N, C-alpha and C positions, 0 to 999 in steps of 0.2 A: 422545578425543570426537570426537561428531559435531559438525561445522559445520551451524548452522542459519540459515538466512535471513529473516528474520518479512517481510514488505510490509503495514501496516497498512492501512485506509480504508474510506473508506464505501461504496464500488464499486458505485455508487446510477447505471448497473448497470458491472461487469464492464468493459471494452474491452481492444481488440487491443495497445494501450500500455501495459498493466498486466501482461497475457502476456510482453509483450519487452522488458520491464524483469525479469521475477521471470525467466526466461530466461539473459538477460546476467549478472546475477547469480549465479545458479548458474553459468555457464562462469567468468565473472572471475575470480569469489571462490574459485573451485573448492569450493565449498558440497557440503554431502551434501544438503540439501534447501532448498528455500522453502515458508513456509507464506502464505497467503494468512488476512490475521485482519481481517473485515468489523466495524466500529464497530457496539455498539449504542446509543448517541447519542454524539455524538460532541459537547461541549461549546464548541468554537468554530467552529460550522460551524452553519446553517440547516436545521432538520428532515428529514429525510431523507425521500425521493418511497416507494422499496418499502418493503414489510414486509422487517423479517430473515430472512423465513424464504426469499423470492425471492431477497433477496440473495444469499442461501447457496446458493441453488439453481442463479442464475446463475454462483458461483465454480467450483460442482464440475461442473456442465456446459462451463464453460473451458478447463480443467483435464483437462478429460478425455482420454487418451493422452499425456498430457506425462508421462516420468517427472521424480519429482523434484521437484515440485507436489503441493500438497496446500492442503485449507481447515482452520482451526482455528477454532471456532466459539466459541472460549475470552471472547469479550468480548459475545457473545448471550447464551451460558448465564449469562453474572454479572448482564446484565443493569445499568440505569441509564448515570448519566454514564461516558463512556469517558475514562479515565485510562492512558495507556501504561504507566506507572511500574509501578501495579495488577496488570496484564498480564503485566509481565515478574517481578513477582514472585510469580504464579501459575504462571509455567513450570516445568518438570522442570527442575532442575541438573546433569544429566548430559548436559546439551549447552554450547555458545561458537555464542553468537547474533550473528546483524549487522543492524540494524536499517536497513532500505531503503526511502529518502525519492529524493523529488525534489528539486530544486535550489530550485523552489518554498516545498517544506514546511523546506528548509533553512534558509530567510532568517527562515524564522518560530521556528524550532527554540526559543529561548528563552524562548518566549512560555508553551511547553509547561510544566503543571505538574512538579514536580520535574525539571526538565529534566536535571540533573547526575548527580542517582544512577542516569537513562536512561541517558548519556553512562558514568555508572562500569558499567553494568552487561551493555552492548551496546558491537560497533564499529559502529562508522557508516559507510555506505554512501552517494554520492549520485549520479545519475543527472541528465545536465543535462535541462533542460527550457526548451521555447520563452521567451524575453523576461525567464528569470530568472539571475542569477549565479550563477557555481560556488564563490562565497567565502564561507564560515562567518563570519556576525557577531562580531562584534570581540569582543563578549564569550564564547562556544563560542569563538573560537579562539585566548584566553588560557588557557579554560579547559585545551584541549587541549594546550595546548605547558607550560601550569605540572603535566599529570598525561601529559606523555612519551605520547600518544596520537595516531592520527594520522586523518585522512580519507579515505577509499578513496574512489577517484572510477572510478564507473562506466562505462568507455567504450560511452554508448549514441546510437545514433542521436535527434538528438529526435524524436516524432512530434506532431506538432500534433492531437493527440486530448484531449479532454475529454470526463467525463459529462454538465458542463451543456451542453452542444453537441448530443450523444445525447438530452439530454432534450428538449431545444429542436426537432430536425427531430422524435420521434417527437411530441412536441405537434402538430406541423405536418401531421403525414402527410410529411413530408420523406425521403428516401433514407438510410438509415446504413450505404450498400456502404464494405468498405473498412476500416469504425471495428469493428463487433462480431464475435465469433466468432459462425458459424452456427447456430450451437445455440442461443446468447444471443439471437441476433435473432429465434428461428422460438418461444423460449420469451416473451420480451416480447410477438410478436405472439398467442400462443396465452391468453395471462392478461392482456390490453388493457395492458398497465404504461403508466404515466408518458403518457397520453390525455388 
């Protein structure tokens, strides 16, 4: 059975820390593939700045030439509010999945819609993120212990890169050197995104 990592997010825009996390998961968890899953309409955050087709295209450009990485538009095709559990239920049953998340996402995991059902369907793998503790919330820790499930930790050198900072820089006309894959930076410039 294939082992596939799932990296969900707004990817508004996709940046070098996303790529580094996907590659780290591919290697450390011995995955067959990592799929980037851009959200259609994440219910826990402000409206997205770039349209779905731009965010998907930026992911495709970012992962070009990286074996094992792919884009999965399942949430964009479904549309509407984005709930992780709905996505997991729609994925093929012929693989074992690992949901990749940053420590900041881990801290609020128990606020996710049907989080227990998510934890039943996937292995959870967490990467460090600047300023966020790597301990699961007490409720999740108790659930994992009761169900004899682990929480894989990705040894990942924290990168102080965030999409919100990149959007702010682009809006001011400031440099994003070292933050975006070059093809993504060119695409953003060509389409005038985040201005």
